[in-house]
C-alpha positions as CSV (number, residue, x, y, z in Angstrom):
1,M,215.1,101.1,84.9
2,R,211.4,101.8,85.0
3,T,209.2,98.7,86.7
4,P,206.8,97.7,84.8
5,V,203.3,98.6,86.0
6,T,200.7,95.5,86.2
7,R,197.1,95.8,85.8
8,T,194.9,94.0,87.7
9,P,192.3,92.8,84.9
10,R,188.7,94.4,86.2
11,R,186.1,91.6,87.0
12,K,183.0,91.4,84.6
13,S,180.5,92.2,86.8
14,A,177.1,90.5,86.4
15,P,174.3,91.7,83.8
16,A,171.6,93.9,85.7
17,P,168.6,92.6,85.6
18,L,165.7,93.4,83.6
19,R,163.1,96.1,84.6
20,A,160.2,97.4,83.8
21,P,160.3,100.9,83.3
22,L,159.6,103.4,85.6
23,A,156.0,104.5,84.7
24,I,155.1,100.5,85.0
25,R,156.9,99.9,88.3
26,R,155.1,103.6,90.1
27,V,151.6,102.3,89.0
28,A,152.1,98.9,89.9
29,R,153.5,100.3,93.2
30,R,150.2,102.8,93.8
31,R,148.3,100.0,93.1
32,A,149.5,97.6,95.4
33,A,149.5,100.5,98.4
34,E,145.5,100.7,97.5
35,P,143.3,99.2,98.9
36,R,140.9,96.4,97.3
37,T,138.0,98.6,95.8
38,T,134.5,97.4,94.9
39,T,131.3,98.8,93.3
40,P,128.1,99.5,94.9
41,R,126.3,97.2,92.2
42,Q,128.5,94.5,94.2
43,A,128.4,95.4,97.1
44,L,124.1,95.7,96.9
45,T,124.2,92.2,94.7
46,A,125.8,90.5,98.1
47,L,123.8,91.7,100.5
48,G,120.9,91.3,98.6
49,V,121.5,87.5,97.6
50,S,122.0,86.8,101.5
51,I,118.7,88.7,102.4
52,G,116.9,87.7,99.9
53,S,118.0,83.5,100.7
54,F,117.0,84.1,104.5
55,A,113.5,86.0,103.8
56,S,112.8,82.5,102.1
57,L,112.9,81.1,105.3
58,Q,110.2,82.6,106.3
59,S,107.6,80.3,104.8
60,L,109.5,77.4,103.3
61,L,108.0,75.5,105.8
62,V,104.6,75.9,105.8
63,P,103.4,73.7,103.1
64,V,105.3,70.9,104.4
65,L,104.6,70.9,108.3
66,P,101.9,67.7,107.8
67,I,105.1,65.8,106.7
68,M,107.3,67.0,109.1
69,Q,104.7,66.2,111.6
70,T,104.5,62.1,110.8
71,D,108.0,62.2,110.0
72,L,109.2,63.4,113.4
73,R,106.8,61.7,115.2
74,T,104.9,64.8,117.0
75,D,101.5,66.2,116.8
76,A,100.6,69.5,115.3
77,V,101.0,71.9,118.3
78,G,104.6,70.6,118.3
79,V,105.3,71.3,114.5
80,T,104.3,74.7,114.8
81,W,107.2,75.7,117.1
82,A,109.1,74.9,113.9
83,L,107.8,78.6,113.2
84,T,107.6,80.1,116.6
85,T,111.0,79.0,117.4
86,W,112.5,80.7,114.0
87,L,110.1,83.7,115.0
88,I,111.1,84.4,118.5
89,V,115.2,84.1,118.0
90,A,114.3,86.3,115.1
91,A,112.8,88.6,116.8
92,V,115.9,89.0,120.0
93,A,118.3,88.5,117.5
94,T,117.5,91.9,115.7
95,P,118.3,94.4,117.8
96,L,120.9,92.7,119.8
97,L,123.3,91.7,116.9
98,G,122.1,95.2,115.3
99,R,123.7,97.1,118.0
100,A,126.6,94.6,118.0
101,G,127.2,95.1,114.4
102,D,127.9,98.9,115.6
103,L,129.8,98.4,118.2
104,Y,132.4,95.5,116.2
105,G,131.5,96.4,112.8
106,K,128.3,95.7,110.8
107,R,130.3,93.5,108.0
108,R,131.8,91.4,110.9
109,I,128.7,90.3,112.6
110,F,126.7,90.3,109.3
111,L,128.9,87.1,108.4
112,V,128.1,85.8,111.8
113,A,124.5,86.3,111.0
114,L,125.1,84.4,107.6
115,A,127.0,81.1,109.6
116,G,124.0,80.7,111.6
117,V,122.0,80.3,108.9
118,A,124.0,78.4,107.1
119,V,124.7,75.8,110.3
120,G,121.3,76.0,111.5
121,S,119.7,74.9,107.9
122,I,122.7,71.8,108.3
123,V,121.4,71.2,112.1
124,A,117.2,71.2,110.6
125,A,118.1,68.7,107.8
126,L,119.7,66.2,109.6
127,A,117.3,66.5,112.5
128,P,116.1,62.7,114.1
129,N,113.4,64.7,116.0
130,L,111.9,67.7,116.6
131,G,114.1,69.0,119.5
132,T,117.0,69.1,117.2
133,L,115.0,70.4,114.6
134,L,113.9,73.5,117.0
135,V,117.7,74.3,117.7
136,G,118.5,74.0,113.8
137,R,115.5,76.9,113.1
138,A,116.7,78.7,116.4
139,L,120.0,78.9,114.7
140,Q,118.7,80.3,111.3
141,G,116.6,82.6,113.3
142,I,119.7,84.5,114.2
143,G,119.7,85.9,110.5
144,G,117.1,87.9,111.6
145,A,119.7,90.6,112.2
146,M,120.4,90.7,108.7
147,F,118.1,93.0,108.2
148,P,119.5,95.7,110.4
149,L,123.1,94.9,109.2
150,G,122.2,95.2,105.8
151,F,120.2,98.7,105.9
152,G,123.7,100.2,107.6
153,L,125.8,98.4,105.6
154,V,123.9,100.2,102.4
155,R,124.1,103.0,103.7
156,D,128.1,103.1,104.7
157,V,128.6,101.8,101.2
158,L,126.7,103.1,98.3
159,P,126.6,107.0,97.4
160,R,123.9,109.3,99.6
161,E,121.9,109.5,96.2
162,R,121.3,105.6,95.6
163,V,121.1,104.8,99.6
164,A,117.0,105.2,99.6
165,G,116.7,102.5,96.1
166,G,119.4,100.0,97.8
167,I,117.3,99.9,100.9
168,G,113.6,99.4,98.8
169,I,115.6,96.9,97.0
170,L,116.2,95.0,100.1
171,S,112.8,95.8,101.6
172,A,111.4,93.8,98.7
173,L,113.7,91.5,98.4
174,L,111.6,90.4,101.9
175,A,108.6,90.0,100.7
176,V,109.8,88.1,97.8
177,G,112.0,85.9,99.5
178,S,108.8,84.9,101.5
179,G,106.6,84.4,98.9
180,I,109.3,82.4,96.7
181,G,109.3,80.2,99.6
182,T,105.6,79.2,99.9
183,V,105.7,78.5,96.0
184,F,108.8,76.3,95.2
185,A,108.4,74.4,99.0
186,G,105.2,72.2,97.7
187,P,107.2,70.7,94.3
188,L,110.9,70.8,95.9
189,A,109.5,68.9,99.1
190,T,108.0,66.1,96.1
191,A,111.2,65.9,94.5
192,I,113.6,65.9,97.6
193,G,111.6,65.6,100.4
194,W,111.1,68.4,103.5
195,R,115.2,67.8,104.2
196,G,116.0,68.7,100.9
197,L,114.4,72.0,101.4
198,F,117.3,73.6,103.7
199,I,119.7,73.2,100.9
200,V,117.9,76.1,99.3
201,P,119.1,78.5,102.6
202,L,122.2,76.8,102.8
203,A,123.2,77.7,99.2
204,G,122.4,81.0,99.1
205,V,124.1,81.9,102.4
206,T,127.0,80.7,101.3
207,I,126.9,82.3,97.9
208,G,126.2,85.9,99.9
209,A,129.2,84.7,102.5
210,I,131.6,84.3,99.3
211,L,130.4,87.7,97.8
212,V,130.2,89.8,101.1
213,L,134.0,88.9,101.7
214,R,134.5,89.9,98.0
215,G,132.0,92.7,97.5
216,V,131.5,94.5,101.0
217,P,134.2,96.5,102.4
218,A,134.9,96.7,106.0
219,A,134.4,99.6,108.3
220,D,137.6,101.4,108.9
221,R,136.2,102.5,112.3
222,V,133.7,101.2,114.5
223,G,131.3,102.3,116.9
224,V,132.5,103.3,120.9
225,G,129.9,101.8,123.8
226,R,128.2,99.0,124.9
227,I,125.9,96.8,124.7
228,N,123.1,97.5,127.6
229,V,122.3,93.9,129.4
230,P,119.6,94.7,131.2
231,S,117.6,96.3,128.3
232,A,118.5,93.4,126.8
233,I,117.6,91.0,129.1
234,L,114.3,92.8,129.5
235,L,113.6,93.0,125.6
236,S,114.3,89.5,125.5
237,G,111.7,88.6,127.9
238,W,108.6,90.7,127.0
239,L,109.5,89.6,123.2
240,V,109.4,85.9,124.2
241,A,106.5,86.6,126.4
242,L,104.4,88.4,124.0
243,L,104.9,86.1,120.7
244,L,104.5,82.9,123.0
245,P,100.9,82.9,123.3
246,L,100.2,84.8,120.3
247,S,101.7,82.2,118.2
248,T,100.3,79.1,120.1
249,G,97.2,80.8,122.0
250,S,94.9,78.9,119.6
251,A,96.3,75.5,120.9
252,W,96.4,76.4,124.4
253,G,92.8,78.4,125.0
254,W,93.6,82.7,124.5
255,G,91.4,82.2,127.6
256,S,93.8,80.1,129.5
257,P,95.8,81.3,132.4
258,L,98.8,80.5,131.1
259,V,98.1,82.5,128.1
260,I,96.5,85.6,130.4
261,G,99.5,85.6,132.5
262,L,101.8,85.4,129.5
263,F,100.4,88.8,127.8
264,A,100.1,90.2,131.7
265,L,103.9,89.3,132.1
266,A,104.7,90.6,128.3
267,A,103.3,93.9,129.2
268,V,105.0,94.6,132.4
269,L,108.3,93.7,130.6
270,L,107.4,96.3,128.2
271,A,107.1,99.2,130.6
272,A,110.0,98.2,132.5
273,W,112.2,97.5,129.2
274,I,110.5,101.6,128.3
275,T,111.8,102.9,131.6
276,V,115.5,101.7,131.5
277,E,116.0,102.7,127.8
278,L,114.6,106.2,128.5
279,R,117.0,106.4,131.8
280,A,120.4,104.7,129.5
281,A,123.2,107.0,129.1
282,E,123.7,104.2,125.9
283,P,119.5,102.7,124.8
284,L,119.9,99.3,123.0
285,V,116.8,101.1,120.7
286,D,116.0,104.9,120.8
287,V,112.2,104.2,122.0
288,R,112.1,108.4,121.7
289,M,111.7,107.7,117.5
290,M,108.2,106.2,118.6
291,R,107.1,109.3,119.1
292,L,107.6,110.5,115.4
293,P,104.4,109.6,113.7
294,G,105.8,108.1,110.3
295,V,107.9,105.7,112.9
296,W,105.4,103.9,115.5
297,N,102.3,103.9,113.0
298,A,104.6,102.4,110.5
299,N,106.0,99.8,113.4
300,V,102.6,99.2,114.7
301,A,101.2,98.0,111.3
302,A,104.0,96.2,110.8
303,I,103.7,94.1,114.0
304,L,99.7,93.6,113.2
305,V,100.8,92.1,109.8
306,G,103.1,90.2,111.0
307,A,101.2,88.6,114.0
308,A,98.2,88.2,111.4
309,M,100.5,86.2,109.2
310,F,102.7,84.1,111.5
311,G,99.1,83.4,113.1
312,V,97.5,82.0,109.4
313,W,100.5,79.7,109.2
314,A,100.7,78.3,112.6
315,S,96.9,77.4,111.9
316,S,98.3,75.9,108.3
317,P,99.1,72.2,109.7
318,G,95.0,71.6,110.7
319,S,93.3,73.6,108.0
320,S,95.5,71.5,105.6
321,R,94.6,68.0,106.3
322,S,90.9,69.1,106.2
323,R,91.2,70.9,103.4
324,S,92.8,69.8,100.0
325,R,95.2,72.0,98.5
326,P,97.2,72.6,95.4
327,A,100.5,73.4,96.7
328,T,99.9,70.7,99.9
329,A,98.2,67.8,98.5
330,S,100.7,66.7,96.7
331,A,103.1,67.4,98.7
332,A,101.6,65.4,101.7
333,R,100.4,62.4,99.3
334,S,104.1,62.0,98.7
335,P,105.5,59.5,101.3
336,P,108.3,61.0,103.9
337,P,112.2,60.7,103.0
338,A,114.2,58.3,104.8
339,S,116.1,59.9,107.6
């Protein structure tokens, strides 16, 4: 007699989850694995907004220096240091942070410079006295490194055929930003006070930082080497010794022992710096390039024009009190804002 075979009922398996077609899944995986790409226009816009915002700081405070002098209870020489401090720090930070960008990444150091301008703008806007204002202006001067870093990022991001045009646009923004700062400083100060002027660079560099984070890719590789510390010290020394009497020589007296001594010190430190740079295996600045006719004459012209420009700006507080000017007269008549 046959024994009946008992069959175990099969368990019903759970329904398979709905899956996208194979082609769609492959495209999604490929896009997720690829790095986020940006267009040259996005990168150039990000750099342009950042550099243009910083460029306005060159002349933004010039029309309102008399108001700042009254509000901060200082004299014309003291308030002129708001320009001098910014100039000296920018001159020193430009080569130092430019070299740091080569070593640690141009985009990273560019963001550091933007952060310095933003923090400096907040400190300067809330400054209760001249000393605090100068600290804020010194922090803003760190942004001077954005120019060499921006040029380097243009070469890294833009196609070869568009590099020259991109550098030209950033260079033009330097002049445009300076002009805009002079033109709009008076009306803005009348409306929101001189402290409110610092909102302009603060807003600009904040927007610029967001655009840089989204539109400028980080470099895959950074340079090797180190910052030449003796060269950096000598460079900072002769720049300060030179720019200090150039900015305040009219107040101290061009023939005073202090001014003459600073000029002599600048010459000695400059000679020592050139000697160190020529002997260094990793120079901070390749001074041999200054032998090229297209390099040294352009730099000398830029130095002379810049010195003349800041000399005129530094003398504006006294001249604005003795002569009425459309841009500054309306601002000078307005009462100082409440601190």
